[in-house]
Structure formats: C-alpha cells, structure tokens
C-alpha positions as CSV (number, residue, x, y, z in Angstrom):
1,M,3.8,-17.8,-15.4
2,A,5.0,-20.3,-12.8
3,L,8.6,-19.5,-13.6
4,R,8.0,-15.8,-13.3
5,T,6.1,-16.3,-10.0
6,S,8.9,-18.5,-8.6
7,A,11.5,-16.0,-9.6
8,H,9.6,-13.2,-7.9
9,Q,9.2,-15.2,-4.7
10,A,12.9,-16.1,-4.8
11,T,13.8,-12.4,-5.1
12,I,11.6,-11.6,-2.1
13,C,13.1,-14.4,0.0
14,S,16.6,-13.3,-0.9
15,S,15.9,-9.7,0.1
16,K,14.4,-10.8,3.4
17,F,17.3,-13.1,4.0
18,L,19.6,-10.2,3.4
19,Y,17.7,-8.0,5.8
20,E,17.6,-10.7,8.6
21,H,21.3,-11.6,8.4
22,S,23.0,-8.4,7.4
23,A,23.4,-7.2,11.0
24,M,25.3,-10.3,12.1
25,E,27.4,-10.3,8.9
26,Q,28.3,-6.7,9.2
27,A,29.2,-7.0,12.9
28,G,31.6,-9.8,11.9
29,K,33.1,-7.8,9.1
30,S,33.6,-4.8,11.4
31,M,35.5,-6.9,13.8
32,R,37.7,-8.2,11.0
33,G,38.2,-4.8,9.4
34,E,36.5,-5.9,6.2
35,K,34.6,-3.6,3.9
36,D,30.8,-3.8,4.0
37,M,30.0,-4.3,0.3
38,I,26.2,-4.0,0.8
39,S,26.4,-0.6,2.5
40,S,28.7,0.7,-0.3
41,L,25.9,0.2,-2.9
42,P,24.2,3.3,-4.3
43,D,20.9,4.3,-2.7
44,C,18.9,3.3,-5.7
45,L,20.0,-0.3,-5.4
46,I,19.5,-0.5,-1.7
47,H,16.0,1.0,-2.2
48,R,15.3,-1.7,-4.7
49,I,16.3,-4.4,-2.1
50,M,14.2,-2.7,0.6
51,S,11.2,-2.5,-1.8
52,F,10.6,-6.2,-1.0
53,L,10.1,-5.4,2.7
54,T,7.1,-4.0,4.5
55,A,7.5,-0.5,5.9
56,Q,8.0,-2.0,9.4
57,E,10.9,-4.2,8.2
58,A,12.4,-1.3,6.1
59,V,12.4,1.0,9.2
60,Q,14.2,-1.7,11.2
61,T,17.1,-1.7,8.8
62,F,18.5,1.4,10.5
63,V,20.2,-0.9,13.1
64,L,22.4,-2.5,10.4
65,A,25.0,0.2,10.1
66,K,25.4,4.0,10.1
67,R,25.0,4.0,6.4
68,W,21.4,2.6,6.7
69,K,20.3,4.9,9.5
70,N,18.2,7.3,7.4
71,L,17.8,5.3,4.2
72,W,14.3,4.2,5.0
73,T,13.2,7.9,5.2
74,T,13.9,8.3,1.5
75,L,12.4,5.0,0.4
76,P,10.1,5.5,-2.6
77,F,8.0,2.4,-1.6
78,L,5.7,2.5,1.4
79,D,3.9,-0.7,2.4
80,F,1.8,-0.5,5.6
81,D,0.1,-3.8,6.4
82,L,-1.9,-4.3,9.6
83,H,-1.7,-8.0,9.2
84,K,2.0,-7.9,10.0
85,F,1.2,-6.4,13.4
86,M,-1.4,-9.0,14.3
87,C,-0.4,-11.5,17.1
88,D,-1.5,-15.0,17.9
89,G,-3.5,-13.7,20.8
90,E,-5.8,-11.5,18.8
91,P,-9.5,-12.0,19.7
92,D,-11.4,-13.7,16.9
93,D,-13.9,-10.8,16.8
94,G,-11.2,-8.2,16.6
95,E,-12.5,-6.5,19.8
96,W,-9.8,-4.9,22.0
97,D,-10.0,-2.6,25.0
98,D,-9.4,0.9,23.7
99,S,-8.1,2.2,27.1
100,E,-4.6,3.4,27.3
101,S,-3.4,0.7,29.6
102,E,-0.2,-1.2,29.1
103,D,-2.2,-4.1,27.6
104,A,-3.9,-1.7,25.2
105,R,-0.6,-0.3,24.0
106,R,0.3,-3.8,23.0
107,N,-2.9,-4.0,21.0
108,P,-1.8,-4.5,17.3
109,F,-4.3,-1.9,16.1
110,H,-2.6,0.7,18.4
111,K,0.8,-0.5,17.3
112,F,-0.1,-0.1,13.7
113,R,-1.7,3.3,14.2
114,D,1.4,4.6,16.1
115,F,3.9,3.1,13.6
116,V,2.2,4.5,10.5
117,T,1.9,7.9,12.1
118,M,5.6,7.9,13.1
119,A,6.8,6.7,9.7
120,I,4.8,9.4,7.9
121,L,6.1,12.1,10.2
122,L,9.8,11.1,9.9
123,R,9.8,10.4,6.2
124,D,11.3,13.1,3.9
125,S,9.2,14.9,1.3
126,S,10.4,13.0,-1.8
127,D,7.9,11.5,-4.2
128,L,6.7,7.9,-3.9
129,H,6.7,5.2,-6.5
130,K,4.3,3.0,-4.7
131,F,2.0,3.5,-1.7
132,R,0.2,0.6,-0.2
133,I,-2.0,0.4,2.9
134,S,-3.9,-2.7,4.0
135,C,-5.9,-2.3,7.3
136,K,-9.0,-4.4,7.3
137,R,-11.1,-4.3,10.5
138,F,-9.2,-1.2,11.5
139,E,-12.4,0.8,11.2
140,Q,-13.7,-0.9,14.3
141,H,-11.6,1.5,16.3
142,N,-13.2,4.6,14.7
143,Y,-10.1,5.6,12.8
144,H,-11.9,6.6,9.6
145,S,-10.4,10.1,9.6
146,L,-6.9,8.7,10.4
147,I,-7.1,6.2,7.5
148,R,-8.2,9.0,5.2
149,S,-5.2,11.2,6.3
150,W,-2.8,8.4,5.6
151,I,-4.2,7.9,2.1
152,L,-4.0,11.6,1.5
153,Y,-0.4,11.6,2.5
154,G,0.3,8.9,-0.1
155,L,-1.5,10.9,-2.8
156,K,0.3,14.1,-1.9
157,H,3.6,12.4,-2.9
158,N,2.6,11.6,-6.5
159,P,2.7,7.8,-6.4
160,K,2.7,5.8,-9.7
161,V,1.2,2.8,-7.9
162,L,-1.6,3.0,-5.3
163,D,-2.9,0.0,-3.4
164,I,-5.7,0.6,-0.8
165,N,-7.3,-2.2,1.1
166,A,-9.0,-0.4,4.0
167,E,-12.5,-1.8,3.9
168,P,-14.9,-0.6,4.8
169,V,-14.5,3.2,4.9
170,D,-17.3,5.7,4.6
171,S,-15.9,7.1,1.4
172,L,-12.6,7.2,-0.5
173,P,-10.8,10.6,-0.5
174,L,-11.7,12.5,-3.7
175,G,-8.0,12.9,-4.4
176,V,-7.8,9.2,-5.3
177,F,-9.6,10.0,-8.5
178,T,-7.6,13.2,-9.4
179,C,-4.0,11.9,-8.7
180,T,-2.5,12.6,-12.1
181,S,0.7,10.5,-11.5
182,L,-1.1,7.2,-11.1
183,V,-0.4,4.5,-13.6
184,D,-1.6,1.4,-11.6
185,A,-4.3,1.4,-8.9
186,L,-6.0,-1.2,-6.7
187,L,-8.9,0.1,-4.6
188,S,-10.7,-2.2,-2.2
189,S,-13.3,-0.6,0.0
190,F,-17.0,-1.5,0.3
191,T,-18.3,2.0,-0.5
192,S,-20.3,3.9,-3.0
193,V,-18.5,6.2,-5.5
194,R,-21.7,8.3,-6.3
195,T,-20.1,11.3,-4.5
196,I,-17.2,11.4,-7.1
197,K,-17.9,14.4,-9.3
198,V,-14.6,14.5,-11.2
199,I,-12.2,11.8,-12.4
200,N,-8.9,13.0,-13.8
201,L,-6.3,10.1,-14.1
202,P,-4.6,10.9,-17.4
203,C,-1.8,8.3,-16.9
204,L,-3.8,5.4,-15.4
205,R,-3.4,2.2,-17.4
206,R,-4.4,-0.5,-14.9
207,L,-7.3,-0.3,-12.4
208,H,-8.5,-3.0,-10.0
209,L,-11.7,-2.3,-8.1
210,N,-12.8,-4.6,-5.3
211,W,-16.0,-4.3,-3.1
212,I,-17.1,-1.0,-4.6
213,I,-20.6,0.0,-5.7
214,L,-20.4,1.1,-9.3
215,D,-23.2,2.9,-11.2
216,Q,-23.5,4.0,-14.9
217,A,-22.6,7.6,-14.1
218,F,-19.3,6.6,-12.4
219,I,-18.4,4.2,-15.3
220,E,-18.9,7.0,-17.9
221,K,-16.9,9.4,-15.8
222,L,-14.2,6.8,-15.3
223,F,-13.5,6.2,-19.0
224,F,-13.8,9.9,-19.8
225,G,-11.2,10.8,-17.1
226,C,-8.9,7.8,-17.8
227,P,-8.1,8.1,-21.6
228,M,-5.1,5.6,-21.2
229,L,-7.0,2.9,-19.3
230,E,-6.2,-0.5,-20.8
231,F,-6.9,-3.0,-18.0
232,L,-9.9,-3.1,-15.7
233,H,-10.6,-5.7,-13.1
234,L,-13.9,-5.7,-11.3
235,E,-13.9,-8.0,-8.3
236,N,-16.9,-8.5,-5.9
237,C,-18.3,-5.1,-7.1
238,C,-22.0,-4.2,-6.9
239,W,-22.9,-3.8,-10.6
240,E,-25.3,-1.0,-11.2
241,F,-24.2,-0.1,-14.8
242,S,-25.5,-1.7,-18.0
243,F,-22.6,-1.0,-20.5
244,I,-19.0,0.2,-20.9
245,N,-17.9,2.4,-23.8
246,S,-14.2,2.9,-24.1
247,R,-11.7,3.2,-27.0
248,S,-8.6,2.5,-24.8
249,L,-9.8,-0.6,-22.9
250,K,-8.1,-3.8,-24.0
251,Y,-8.8,-6.2,-21.1
252,L,-11.9,-6.4,-18.9
253,K,-11.9,-9.0,-16.1
254,N,-14.9,-9.7,-13.9
255,T,-14.6,-11.8,-10.8
256,M,-17.6,-12.8,-8.8
257,L,-19.4,-9.8,-10.0
258,L,-22.5,-9.1,-8.0
259,S,-25.6,-7.6,-9.6
260,A,-27.6,-5.1,-7.6
C-alpha cells in the first residue's frame, strides 16, 4: 500500500512539474527550432497528464502552446476545489463582504463561483469520466441553487466517477441517484435522503457516503437500485436503519458511525 501511494504521489508531482515548467521549456525549444515532443502527444495522453491537475491548473495550460489552447475544453476530468482558491488572508469565520467592490471581486468565494461558471460554459459537450466538486462553506454565500446547477451539469455528461463535497446543502439533486453511468461515487453533504423516491444506479460498484442521514427505507431502495454495489463506506452518517440486505455487497466499512 505504501509503495502504491508513493507511486501515485510521484505521478502527481511529475505531472505538476511538467505543467509548471513546460512553458519555459517550450519557449526555449521554439527559439532553438526544436520540436516540442509533449505537444506532439495524442490528446488521450495529454488528457491523462492533465487529469492530475485541478480544473484551474488545467485551464491555465492554454498558455503553453497553440496546441494546448483548447485541450482543457475536452478534458474528461473536471476537479473544482474551493480550497485551491483560498488565500492566507481569508477570515477565520469565512465571512466576506458580498458587495461587488474590487475587494469583493478578490474574494475567493467569488473567484471560485466565476471560474466554475466560466469553465462549464466554455467546455465542449463531450462526456466526463470524473466530476469532482469540493466547496465547503460555500453555502454561506447563498449559492445553493448554483451548486445544484453545477452538480446537474456534471450528471448531464454521464460521469463514471462522481465526488461531491458540498456540505451542507439543503438536498442533493435527484439526478445523483438516477445517473446510470456511475461506477464510483462519493457523496458528502449533511442532509437527509428521505425525499429520494427512486434509485437507479445499475453500474455502481463503489459508494462512499459522508455526513448523510440514512433511514431504513433509503437503504432498501439503495440496494434494490444498485444491483452491482460491492463496496459501501459509511462515514459520519446518522444511522437510522437497523439492517442491510444485499446479495452483491462484499465490503462494508463504518467510520465514526453516529446513531440517531
């Protein structure tokens, strides 16, 4: 496990090193008339390299060369992380002035909002392999409907992997539980799922639920609608169910499970 983790971290570091230093390297090659080997790679390999970057870093690659200008718009991985926009001067309580002054425009919450909106508008219509959004404390700025619209965008593009950490929101979009392309999902949002009437996730194999209120009715619908589910991780969930009945489940992990 340690070796696998180290290898993964090394891959990420290598990808980010490539991203940070390619501009300087390519400029030097251009002056010497040398061929840019990285830009000559097929899109699928460049996409693989860019998959280790956040969406913000991926968008910034357009400055590297003409070949990279629109590559990010076809990237099958989208990773939006509010934490990457936070600055050292952020107030401890997360309170910012919501006025549209120059200072407010530098507010990391506003930067994140504008960036995600821009990225979604400019991206092409191709399907996604992975859609991740992490925006804790973003709800303090009354962006519930905006967060939901971003999640719905991700679902519309048939992701295989979905990672939502947007706590707390009033409710998860119903489409989260009827996205038939999902194979792996992590949902972190302190909310109730009692409003979920239908669950249809025929390809889902791994599910990680964090800070979600779970009752017996939801658990029964979950395993009825997820016939392929093999791995279930319940973390910090409010436990309102008494038993699990599943033929497919192989691994059940409970972490700091709370009893209602």
